[in-house]
C-alpha positions as CSV (number, residue, x, y, z in Angstrom):
1,X,8.3,-25.2,11.6
2,X,9.1,-21.5,11.6
3,X,7.1,-19.4,13.9
4,X,4.8,-16.8,12.2
5,X,5.4,-13.4,13.7
6,X,2.6,-11.0,13.7
7,X,3.8,-7.4,13.8
8,X,1.5,-4.5,14.6
9,X,3.3,-1.8,12.7
10,X,6.8,-1.1,11.2
11,X,8.7,1.8,9.6
12,X,8.3,2.3,5.8
13,X,9.2,5.2,3.6
14,X,9.0,8.6,5.3
15,X,6.7,7.3,8.0
16,X,5.6,3.7,7.8
17,X,3.3,1.5,6.0
18,X,-0.5,1.5,6.5
19,X,-2.1,-1.8,6.8
20,X,-5.7,-0.8,7.5
21,X,-6.4,-1.0,3.7
22,X,-9.6,-2.0,1.9
23,X,-9.2,-4.5,-0.8
24,X,-9.4,-2.1,-3.6
25,X,-7.3,1.1,-4.1
26,X,-10.3,3.0,-5.5
27,X,-11.9,2.7,-2.0
28,X,-9.3,5.3,-0.8
29,X,-10.5,8.7,0.1
30,X,-8.5,12.0,-0.2
31,X,-10.2,13.3,3.0
32,X,-9.2,10.2,4.9
33,X,-5.6,10.7,3.6
34,X,-5.9,14.2,5.0
35,X,-7.1,13.0,8.3
36,X,-4.2,10.6,8.4
37,X,-1.6,13.5,7.8
38,X,-3.2,15.4,10.7
39,X,-2.9,12.4,13.0
40,X,0.6,11.7,11.9
41,X,1.7,15.3,12.7
42,X,0.6,14.6,16.3
43,X,2.2,11.1,16.5
44,X,-1.0,9.3,16.5
45,X,-0.7,7.6,13.0
46,X,2.6,5.6,12.9
47,X,2.2,4.3,9.3
48,X,2.1,5.7,5.8
49,X,-0.8,7.7,4.4
50,X,-3.0,5.5,2.2
51,X,-6.4,7.2,2.3
52,X,-8.3,4.1,3.6
53,X,-10.2,4.1,6.9
54,X,-8.5,1.1,8.4
55,X,-7.6,0.0,12.0
56,X,-4.7,2.3,12.3
57,X,-6.7,5.4,11.3
58,X,-9.5,4.5,13.7
59,X,-7.0,3.8,16.5
60,X,-5.4,7.3,15.9
61,X,-8.8,9.0,15.9
62,X,-9.7,7.2,19.2
63,X,-6.4,8.2,20.8
64,X,-7.0,11.8,19.8
65,X,-10.5,11.7,21.1
66,X,-9.3,10.4,24.4
67,X,-6.7,13.2,24.6
68,X,-9.4,15.8,24.0
69,X,-12.0,14.2,26.2
70,X,-14.4,13.7,23.3
71,X,-16.7,10.8,22.6
72,X,-14.4,7.9,21.8
73,X,-15.9,6.3,18.8
74,X,-13.1,6.3,16.3
75,X,-15.0,8.5,13.8
76,X,-13.8,11.9,12.7
77,X,-17.1,13.7,13.0
78,X,-17.6,17.5,13.3
79,X,-16.6,17.7,16.9
80,X,-13.4,15.8,16.3
81,X,-12.5,17.8,13.2
82,X,-13.2,21.0,15.2
83,X,-10.8,19.8,17.8
84,X,-8.2,19.1,15.2
85,X,-8.0,22.9,14.8
86,X,-5.9,24.0,11.9
87,X,-5.0,20.5,11.1
88,X,-8.7,19.6,10.4
89,X,-9.4,22.7,8.2
90,X,-10.0,23.7,5.6
91,X,-11.9,20.9,3.8
92,X,-11.0,20.0,0.3
93,X,-12.7,22.3,-2.2
94,X,-13.4,25.1,0.2
95,X,-10.6,27.3,-1.3
96,X,-8.4,27.5,-4.4
97,X,-5.0,26.0,-3.3
98,X,-1.6,27.4,-4.3
99,X,2.0,27.5,-3.4
100,X,2.8,28.3,0.3
101,X,-0.5,27.1,1.7
102,X,-0.7,24.3,4.3
103,X,-3.7,22.3,5.6
104,X,-6.0,19.3,5.4
105,X,-7.1,20.3,1.8
106,X,-3.4,20.4,0.6
107,X,-2.8,17.0,2.0
108,X,-6.0,15.7,0.2
109,X,-4.8,17.4,-3.0
110,X,-1.5,15.7,-2.8
111,X,-3.0,12.3,-2.2
112,X,-5.2,12.7,-5.3
113,X,-2.1,13.7,-7.4
114,X,-0.1,10.7,-6.2
115,X,-3.0,8.3,-6.9
116,X,-3.0,9.6,-10.4
117,X,0.7,9.0,-10.7
118,X,1.9,12.6,-10.5
119,X,4.0,12.4,-7.3
120,X,4.0,15.6,-5.1
121,X,7.1,14.1,-3.3
122,X,5.2,13.4,-0.1
123,X,1.7,13.7,1.3
124,X,2.4,16.2,4.1
125,X,-0.1,19.0,3.9
126,X,2.4,21.5,2.6
127,X,2.0,23.0,-0.9
128,X,5.7,23.4,-2.0
129,X,7.4,23.3,-5.3
130,X,7.1,19.5,-5.8
131,X,3.3,19.7,-5.3
132,X,3.2,22.6,-7.8
133,X,5.2,20.6,-10.3
134,X,2.9,17.6,-10.0
135,X,-0.2,19.8,-10.3
136,X,1.1,21.7,-13.4
137,X,2.0,18.4,-15.1
138,X,-1.5,17.0,-14.3
139,X,-3.2,20.1,-15.6
140,X,-1.2,20.0,-18.8
141,X,-2.1,16.4,-19.4
142,X,-5.8,16.9,-18.5
143,X,-6.1,19.8,-20.9
144,X,-6.9,22.3,-18.1
145,X,-5.6,25.8,-17.7
146,X,-2.0,25.3,-16.5
147,X,-1.7,27.8,-13.7
148,X,-0.5,25.8,-10.7
149,X,-3.7,26.7,-8.8
150,X,-6.0,23.9,-7.7
151,X,-9.5,25.0,-8.1
152,X,-12.8,23.3,-8.8
153,X,-12.0,22.2,-12.3
154,X,-8.7,20.6,-11.4
155,X,-10.2,18.9,-8.3
156,X,-13.1,17.5,-10.5
157,X,-10.7,16.1,-12.9
158,X,-8.5,14.6,-10.2
159,X,-11.5,13.1,-8.4
160,X,-13.0,11.4,-11.6
161,X,-12.7,7.6,-11.1
162,X,-12.5,6.9,-14.7
163,X,-11.0,8.8,-17.6
164,X,-8.6,11.7,-17.2
165,X,-4.9,11.3,-17.4
166,X,-3.3,8.7,-15.2
167,X,0.4,8.3,-15.4
168,X,1.9,4.7,-15.1
169,X,5.1,5.0,-13.3
170,X,8.1,3.4,-15.0
171,X,11.6,2.6,-13.9
172,X,14.3,0.2,-13.7
173,X,12.7,-2.2,-11.2
174,X,11.5,-5.6,-12.3
175,X,10.0,-8.4,-10.3
176,X,9.9,-12.1,-10.5
177,X,6.6,-13.9,-10.3
178,X,5.8,-14.8,-6.7
179,X,4.2,-18.1,-7.7
180,X,4.2,-20.3,-10.9
181,X,1.0,-20.5,-12.9
182,X,-1.4,-18.4,-14.9
183,X,-2.7,-15.0,-14.0
184,X,-6.4,-14.6,-13.3
185,X,-8.0,-11.3,-12.6
186,X,-5.8,-8.4,-13.8
187,X,-5.2,-4.9,-12.4
188,X,-8.3,-2.7,-13.0
189,X,-10.7,-5.6,-13.3
190,X,-14.2,-4.5,-12.3
191,X,-15.3,-5.1,-8.7
192,X,-18.6,-4.4,-6.8
193,X,-19.7,-0.7,-6.1
194,X,-17.7,0.4,-9.1
195,X,-14.3,-0.4,-7.6
196,X,-11.3,-1.7,-9.5
197,X,-9.0,-4.6,-8.8
198,X,-5.7,-3.2,-7.2
199,X,-3.4,-6.1,-8.2
200,X,-3.0,-9.5,-10.0
201,X,-4.6,-12.7,-8.9
202,X,-2.8,-16.0,-9.3
203,X,-5.4,-18.8,-9.0
204,X,-3.1,-21.6,-7.8
205,X,-3.6,-24.4,-5.4
206,X,-4.0,-24.0,-1.7
207,X,-0.5,-24.5,-0.1
208,X,1.5,-23.3,-3.1
209,X,4.8,-21.8,-2.0
210,X,4.9,-17.9,-2.3
211,X,8.3,-16.5,-3.0
212,X,9.6,-12.8,-2.7
213,X,9.5,-11.1,-6.0
214,X,12.8,-9.3,-5.5
215,X,15.4,-8.0,-3.1
216,X,14.0,-6.0,-0.1
217,X,12.9,-6.1,3.5
218,X,9.7,-7.6,4.9
219,X,8.0,-4.7,6.7
220,X,4.7,-6.4,7.7
221,X,3.8,-10.0,8.3
222,X,0.5,-10.6,9.9
223,X,-3.3,-10.5,9.6
224,X,-4.8,-7.5,7.9
225,X,-8.5,-6.7,8.9
226,X,-9.1,-4.7,5.7
227,X,-9.6,-7.6,3.5
228,X,-6.1,-8.9,2.7
229,X,-6.2,-11.6,5.4
230,X,-2.7,-13.0,6.1
231,X,-0.5,-10.6,4.4
232,X,3.2,-10.0,3.8
233,X,4.5,-6.6,2.5
234,X,8.1,-6.2,1.2
235,X,9.8,-2.9,0.7
236,X,12.1,-2.6,-2.2
237,X,14.3,0.3,-3.6
238,X,13.0,3.5,-5.2
239,X,9.7,3.5,-3.2
240,X,8.3,0.2,-4.5
241,X,6.6,-2.3,-2.3
242,X,5.1,-5.7,-3.1
243,X,2.1,-7.1,-1.3
244,X,1.2,-10.8,-1.0
245,X,-2.3,-11.4,0.3
246,X,-4.8,-14.2,1.4
247,X,-2.0,-16.5,2.6
248,X,-2.8,-19.7,4.5
249,X,0.4,-19.4,6.5
250,X,3.1,-16.8,6.8
251,X,6.8,-17.7,7.2
252,X,8.4,-14.3,6.9
253,X,8.6,-11.6,9.6
254,X,9.1,-7.9,9.8
255,X,12.7,-7.0,9.4
256,X,13.7,-10.0,7.4
257,X,16.0,-9.3,4.4
258,X,14.6,-11.1,1.4
259,X,15.8,-11.9,-2.1
260,X,14.1,-13.1,-5.2
261,X,12.9,-16.6,-4.3
262,X,12.9,-16.2,-0.5
263,X,10.0,-18.1,1.0
264,X,7.3,-15.8,2.4
265,X,4.4,-18.2,3.0
266,X,1.7,-20.3,1.3
267,X,-1.3,-19.7,-0.7
268,X,-4.6,-19.7,1.0
269,X,-8.0,-18.0,1.1
270,X,-8.0,-15.7,4.2
271,X,-9.6,-12.3,4.4
272,X,-12.0,-11.3,1.6
273,X,-11.4,-14.2,-0.7
274,X,-13.7,-16.5,-2.5
275,X,-11.2,-19.3,-2.9
276,X,-7.5,-20.2,-2.8
277,X,-5.4,-17.7,-4.8
278,X,-2.5,-15.1,-4.3
279,X,-3.4,-11.5,-4.6
280,X,-0.2,-9.7,-5.6
281,X,0.2,-6.0,-5.6
282,X,3.0,-3.6,-6.6
283,X,2.9,-0.1,-5.1
284,X,5.0,2.9,-5.8
285,X,5.0,5.5,-3.0
286,X,2.1,3.4,-1.5
287,X,-0.1,3.9,-4.7
288,X,-1.1,0.6,-6.4
289,X,0.1,0.3,-10.0
290,X,-0.3,-2.4,-12.6
291,X,2.2,-5.1,-11.7
292,X,2.1,-6.8,-15.1
293,X,4.6,-4.5,-17.0
294,X,7.1,-5.0,-14.1
295,X,7.0,-8.8,-14.1
296,X,9.7,-11.0,-15.4
297,X,8.8,-14.2,-17.4
298,X,9.1,-16.6,-14.5
299,X,9.7,-17.2,-10.8
300,X,13.1,-16.6,-9.2
301,X,15.7,-19.2,-10.4
302,X,16.9,-21.5,-7.6
303,X,20.6,-22.3,-7.9
304,X,21.3,-26.0,-7.4
305,X,23.8,-25.2,-4.6
306,X,21.2,-23.3,-2.6
307,X,18.8,-26.3,-2.9
308,X,21.4,-28.6,-1.6
309,X,22.1,-26.4,1.3
310,X,18.5,-26.2,2.2
311,X,18.0,-30.0,2.0
312,X,21.0,-30.3,4.3
313,X,19.4,-27.9,6.8
314,X,16.1,-29.9,6.7
315,X,17.9,-32.6,8.7
316,X,18.5,-30.3,11.5
317,X,15.4,-28.8,13.1
318,X,17.3,-25.9,14.5
319,X,18.9,-25.0,11.2
320,X,15.5,-25.6,9.4
321,X,14.4,-22.1,10.6
322,X,16.9,-20.5,8.3
323,X,15.9,-22.4,5.2
324,X,14.6,-20.0,2.4
325,X,13.2,-22.5,0.0
326,X,10.6,-25.0,1.1
327,X,12.3,-28.1,-0.2
328,X,11.7,-29.9,3.1
329,X,8.0,-30.6,2.5
């Protein structure tokens, strides 16, 4: 049996991947994203900005509070924001933003643009040319005055949970289905408190083999306290990642090179789950997008020679640890 390796955090994209995520993308907050940018600038948030107040965010706040001799509660209240200085001000909506500015509010603006599918290049708190281009494109699509200034009308349109222009990213990337079987709840399906489903659910049997959807590197393999339960995240090219949640058991590890069909684990019902199924997400620059247009018709094909090799490895317990397809069970 392969050992499940639980990794606390690993490098992804420009920083790394945040794993303190709520189950739904719409639970993310622009102000939390701005806080994460501020913490990242001080080396206290080692993962990617996602706008969700998860364990990495809380830990970063606690470390900052300890550094500043504040009450250590992991909450970015008024005293903590004041101690953050320029990194914690100004708040989103307190000024009209434009090229050349820096601050918490600019990071929040960048996050809102990225969530809508208008990439500012990065969420770093600096209003540069890429942020202006994303803003202008959004203003044009939303029927707003196209001036490159982020005022109240633009922020209101960006904050709106439903309606308004949302660009669906497109590109040359395609993914195999991670498990065989039908698709249940789709991307955008309604959830409690007005939230939307951030991926696809595959209602398959407990213990079903989960395979990587394409070529990439596993960047997280462990338990996520934000609702995903046992989770594997694979980084692909061009800023895409795939997420495999609620596993019963993980067989991948951070740093593993995977291909379409590589064994990642088995279907389960861990985390915020009402029954056995695979929750599968596709993200572009850490923003969930609808996986369905990117899916190929079936799972990764298994070449006969590969299956024979794996079966031979099953006879040797030491070699079994390198098997990629679970033909041994």
